[in-house]
N, C-alpha and C positions, 0 to 999 in steps of 0.2 A: 240423125247424127247430132243435131243441135240439142236433143234431149240429153245425150251423154255428156256434152259439154256443160249444160246447165246443172246436171246432177253432180258432176265433178267439181264445179265451181262452188256449189253449196257445201260440199265436203271440205274444200280448202278454207272456206269462210268459217265454218263452224268448228273445225279442228283448231283454227287459229284462236277462236274464242275460248276453247277448252284449254289451250296452252296459256292464255291470259289468266284463267282461273287458277291453273296449277302454279303459275309464277307468283300470283298473289298469295296463295297458300304457303309456298315455300318462303316468301319474303316475311311472313308473319310467324315463322316457326318459334320465335321467342316473345311474341306479343301476349301479354297477360290476358287470359280469358278468351283468347281468339278461338272462334269456331270456323273450321274449314268449310269451303263450299265444294259442291260436286255438280258436274254438268250432266244433265239427262238428255240424250239424243232421242229424236222421234222422226220417223219418215214423214215426208210431205205427201200431198195428194198424188194419186196415180192416174195416168191417162188410160182410158179404156179403148182398146183397139176394136174389140167386138163385144157385143152383149152376150147374154145367155142364149144358147142355140138349142132348138128342139132336136133330140136325137132319136135313135131307133127305139121302137116300142113305147113311145110316149115319154121317154126320159128327156133330161136336159143336159146339155154340155156346159162346161164352165166358161165364164167370161175370160177375155184376154186383156191384162192390164200391164202397164209399164210405169214404174216409179219415176218421180220427177226430182228426186234428191232427198236431202236430209235437213232437218231443222233442230232447234233446241227447244225442248218442252219446258225445261226449268233449270235454274241454278239453285239447288237446295242448300240450306245450311246443314252442316253435320253437327248435331247437338249432343254428341256423345261426351261423356265426362272427360275433361283433361286431367293430367296428372297434377298433384299438389306439391308445392315446394314450401318447406318450412322457412319462415323469416324471423320469428320471435317477436315481431312488432305486434302488439295487441290489437291495433286498429286495422291491421291487414286481415281480411276475411275471405274465405272461399266457401263455396256452396257444394255440398255433396247432394246431388239430386238435380231435378229439372227446372228449378226455380231461378228467378232473376232478382237482383237488387233493384229497388225502386229509387230513382234519383229525380230531383226537380231542378229546373232552371229558373223557377219563379213564375213560370206561365203554364207549363205542362209537365207531366211526368214522363220520364224516359227510363230506360232499363239497361242493365249491364250485368255481365258475369265477373268482370274484373273488380276485385275488392280492395284495391290499394287506396285506402281511405286515411284521413288524418283529421284532427281537430284544428280548425283555422284559428286566427287571432281573436275571433269572436266566440270561440267555444263551440262552433257548429261542425258536425262531422261531414266532410266533403270529400269528393274525388279530386284528382289532380287538375281537372278543368273547372273546379269550383262548384260543381253541381252538388246540392245538398242531399245527403242520404236521408231517406224517409223512414219513419217508424212511429212509435208511440211513446210519450213520456209518462212516467209513473206519477201518481198523485202523491199527496203528502203522507199517505199511509203506505207507500211503496206498491200500490196496486196498478196494474196496467190493463186498460180496456182495449183489446185488439179490434173491437168493432166500432171504435170511435174514428173520426177522420185522422188521416196521417198528418204528420208535421215533421219538420227537421229535428234531428237529434241534437240536443244542446247539453253541454257539460259545463257546469259552473265550478271552476277550480277553487273558488272561495267557499264552496259548500262545506258546512260543518254538521256534525252529528250531535244533537243536543244531549245534555246530561239527563240522567234519570235516577231517581232514588231507588235503592235496593228494596225489592218487595219479597224476595225469597232467597234463602241460602240453602243450597242443596248439599246434604252431608252423605257420605258413604264410608265404608270401611268397617272394621271389626272392633268390638269391645270384648276384652278377654273374660270369659265366663269362669275360668278355673281358679283365679286367685282372689282371695278376700283381703281386705286391708290388714296389714300387720305392722306393728310398731317397730321402729328402730330401737335396738337395745345396745347401750354402751357400758362395758364392764371394765373395772380396773384390772390391770395386767397381772398384779400379784395380790394375794390376800393380805389383810391386816390380821395380826396375831397378838395375843396376850400370853406371855410365857410359852411361846411356840404353839399355842392352841388357837384355832380359828376364832377371831373376834365375833361378837354379837352386838346388836344395837345398843344394849345397856352398858357396854364396857366404857369406862371413863377414858377419854382421849389421852389423858396423861399416863395411863397404864399400858398403852400400846407399845409393843416391842419397837415400833418405828418411831416412837416419841423419844426426844432427848432433851429433858429439862423444860418441857412445855409448862408454862406458868400462867396464872390468870393475867389477862390483859394482852397476851400474845394473839396475833391475828392469822387467820388462814385465808388466803386470797382464792376466790372462786372466779375463774375466767373460762371463757369458751363461747360457743355460738348457740343461738336458738335454732330450732328446726328449719327456719327459713334462711339460715346463714348469717343473720345479723347478730351483733354482739349482745351479750347478756345485759338486761337492764339492771339498775341498782336495786337493792344493795348487792354488792359483789364481794363483801368480806364477812367473815365470821370471827367474832372475838371470843376467845376462850374464857370461860369463868369456871371457877373451882367446881368440880363435879360434873361438868358437861360431858355427855357421852356421845357415842356415834350417832344416835338418833337425833340429837340436837343439831349435829352437823348436817344430817340428811334433811332436816327441816329447813335449814338455811339454804341448802341447794334448791329445794322445792321453791322457796321464796324467790331465789335468784332467777328461776326459770318462769316465774309468773304463771304457773299452771299449765305450761306447755310441755313439761316433762316432770317425772317424779323419780325420786332417788330412794333406794332401798339397799339392804345388805343381804347377801346370800353367800354361804361358804366363805365368809370373811371378805368377800369382794363387794365394793360399792357398785351398784347397778343403777344406771340412768335409763329410763324408759320413756319414749315419746308418748304423749297423751293422744288418744283417738277420741273424736267427738261422737255424737250419737249416730252419725252417718258412716262412721268407720274411717273418717278422714283424720290424718295427723294434724293436730291443731296448728294453725298459723303457717302452713307450708304446703307446697305441692312437690317439694324436692324428694328425690329418692335418697336412701342412705349412701353415705360416701361422697355426697356432693358438697359437703362443707368440711372444714378442717376438724381436728380433734374436738369432740363435742364439749368436753369439760377438762379442766386442769386445776388441780388443787396444789397450792404451794404454801410452805411455812418453813421458817428457819428452825423451828423447834420440832417439826414432825416430818418424816419422810413419807409422803403420800405418792401412790403409784400413778402412772399415766393410764389413759383409758383407750380401749379398743372397741371397734364396732363388732360386737359379738353376734348380733342378729341384724341382718340387712332388712330393713323394713320395706313395706310396699304401701304406698298411699292409697291405692285403689282408684287413682284418678288417671284420666286420659285427656289430654288437651290438644286443641288445634286452634288456629286463628285464620282470619280472613279479612281482606279489605272490603269494606262496604262503602257505598256512596250516598250522599244526600242529594237533594234536588238541584244544588248548585254545582255538583260534580266533585265536591271535596271528598277525599278519602279518609276513612276512619278504620283503625285496626281493632277488630272485635275479637276477644279471647273467649273461647268456649271450653268449659271444663265439665267432664262427665265423671262422677264419683260413684263407685259401687257401694250399695248399702248391704245390710245383713239379710235383706229379703231376696229370695231367689228371683233372678231375672229382673231386678229393679235397680235403676241407676238414678241419681239426681244430677241435673245439669244446671249450669250457671253461665250466664253471659255477662261480660264486663269489658270496660275500656280501661286501659292503663296509661296514665301519664298524659292525658290530653284534656281538652276543654269539653269534649262530648260526654254525655251521661245517658244512662238508661232511666227513663221515667217510670216504666212499669214493665212487668213481664220478664224479669231478668233471671228467674229460676223456675224449675219445674221438674217433672218426673217422666222417665221413659221406661216402659216395661216390655220384656221380651217373652215369647212363648218358649216352651221346652224344646222347640226345634230351632230356636235362635232368631226368629223373625219378630219384628216390631208388632206389638198388639195395641199399644197405646202410647201417645205422646201428649203430655199435659203441661199447661202453663199454670203456675200457682195463682191463686186468687181469681179475680174476675177478668184478668187481662186476656185479650184474644191473640196477642203476639208480643214481640219485643218492640216497645215504643222508645224511640231514640230522640234525644234532644241533641242535634249536631253541634251546637255552640258556634256555628259559623254565620249565623244570620239566615240560614235556610230553615224552612218549616220542619216541625217534628214529623217523623214518619214511622210507620209500623211495619216490621218485617216478620216473616214466618220462617221457621226452621223446618225444612222438608227432610225427614229422616227415612222415608220409605221408598223414595225413588220412583214410585208409581207402578212398579212391577216386581213381585217376588222379593228376592234378596238383593236387589240392585241398590238399596239404600244402606242404612246402618244395620249391622248384625251383631249377635252375641254368640260366638263360638269359642271353643277351647283352643285358642291360638293367640299369637302375639297381637297386641292392639295395633290398629292401622287406621285410625280415624283421620279423615281428610275432608276438606271442603271441596266438593267436586266442581262447583261453580256457584256464582251468584249473579243475579240478573240486573244489578245496577251498573251504571257506567258514567265515566266523566265525559266532558266535552271532547269531541274528536275532530281532527282535520282530515281532509281527503288526502290519502297517500297515493293511491293508484286505483285502477279499475280492472275488471275482468269481464270477458264476454263468453257466455256458455253456448252450447250447441243449438239453443233455441234463439240465439241472438239477443238474449237479455243482458244488458249492461249493468253490472253491479259495482257500486263504489265501495272501496275498502278503506276504512277510517282508522285513525291512530288509536281509538279506544276499542279496537277489535270489532266494531260494529260493521255489518255489511248491509248496505241499503240499495234496493233496486231503483235504478235511475231511468232506464228506457229499454226499448226493445226494437230491433231492426226488423223492418217489414220486408216481405218477399212477394213476388208476383208470379203467377203462371197464366198460360194462355190456351184457349181452345185450339189454336193453330200456331204454335211458336215458329213454324217454318215460314210464316208470313211476315215475320219481323223484318224491318228495313234497317240495313246498316247505315249509321249516321256518322261514322268515323270516331276515332278515339275510344273504341270499344263500346260505344253507345248504340242502342237499338231504339227505333221508333215504331209506333204502331202503324199498321196499314189496314185497309178495309177488310183484308182477308184474315187478319190476325184474330179478330174477335175481341170481345170486351175482357180486359185483364181481370183476373181473380186475385184479390189481395188477401194475404193471410200471414201467419207466423210459422216458422220452422218447427216441426215436431208436433204442432197442434193441427193446423189446417192442412199442412203439406207434409208429404213424406220426404223431407229434406233436413239437412243439418248444416249449421254454420260453424266453421272451424276458425277460431281466432288464431292469429299468429302464422297464417299460411296463405298462399295465393295459388289460384288455379292457373296453370300454364296453358299454352296452345295445345289443341287436340290434334294438330296436323301430324299424320303418320308419314314419315319420310319414305319408308319402303313403298307404301301405297302410292305416294306422289310420284316417285321415280318410275314405278311400273306403269302408271297411267301416262307419264310423259313419253315413255318408249312407245306405247300403243298409239298415242296421239301423233307422234312423229311418223310412225309407219302408216297411219291412216292418211296423214297429209301427203306423204310420198305417193301412196297409192292413188289418191285423187289427182295429184299432179301428173302421174303416169297416164291416167285416163284422158286428161286434157291433151297430152302430147300425142297419144295414139289417135284420138279423134281428129286432131289437126292433120296428122299424116293421112288418114282416110279421106278427109276433105280435099287434101292436096291431090290425091290420086283421082278423086272424082272430077276435079277441075281439069285434069289432064285428059280424061275421057272425052271431054268436050272438044278438045283440039284434035 
């Protein structure tokens, strides 16, 4: 009878412990990174009433045993993944996987799943209790050695990204293969006539039907714009002398244009044609036709000369683009690149220059680029002995040499020559000014990258993780912290994604993994178990009472 009381009391005691565990789980339903506990029951020793007995035919009968109650074999951690909650705060981190964050109190390492971290006033990444998050800092080249000893993660808010001079300018886009350079042509609106017959170059100006009393000494004003849009240089007047003909006037126009355009007469009309150089470029300009005002105007009180119209819209055969490059002090310089089609199939001339600044090109400012019949670059050359474009920045920074990359490293990813509209661009250049730290980002491997104002991204540190041979042996130390126990084993330190099958998610936190449905179900069975054990105590007491009455 006493055995039943003892067994029932052990049930009451251990079901009470289970209720304590369930209550603690439910109390931590909103605790960050909390891992629920579960109670594992086990029977205690049993009392043997008889041993094994020898039976008929040499066999044996079973022993007779009575259990002496129940005990608790373990209160295990439930290490299943908790749900993740997005916070948007970059220093908030959660782990997908079985790893733990490593923290330090200055004397020993401790471990946590809760990743509500922040940088304190000393720039050290800590948890709310001031424990420093452990990891590895990058060296000056941005390299992290995960096999080196761990240390606290430090972020210097005054960190800057140093300037560097441009070494390579990467070009891409298309140069139109279909159009050759063509001169602008400006033609007078109405023809000149002599007796209603179309005039020719040898006709005296005074005999023109458009002339009215033109006499020696009268002047004809020649005004207009050069191909680059600037005003005509002197001389700008033609003084008529007796016998001067149209050819004399045309020669004066040629002089006014300084060799940048030539005048002629055709079908009685004066024609002005821009001059192309040996490379097919319109001399003195990169402007297309129509970008300046009326190219020429002739005026005289004694002769009615017509206005001029752009009868042929020229094409310079040039494609331009520009880019900002940087010197070693981080100063910016705007470099203009011009590509001009030549009369050789697949060949273009290029030129680099600076406009309106103190910088200058020391050498390597011109060269040639050639394309295959399939439109791909086959050669890119710099004129002379230059190996690249050497720039004198004029800012006190040292001279530097940069290269033009027109091939992009693979197939048609660089500059091409197809029959389509030109689309030349500078894809990127590798120089940069000095930058200040704007913000940081943390990737799934726990690598912290600084993002600077000069668009430079620099690796700063990496968060360390730990795993254990027996994580169920970890000891709860409060505040979401776990300590090692002798049964835990030696922690294994590594990085997410490399050593461990785990990911770190910045901007989110792991919530409690307590399952309300499971907890309430276990609470019901615990309550019923307690009631049943209490009923055994009551029944045993009644039996003992009846036994006492037998004595009377």
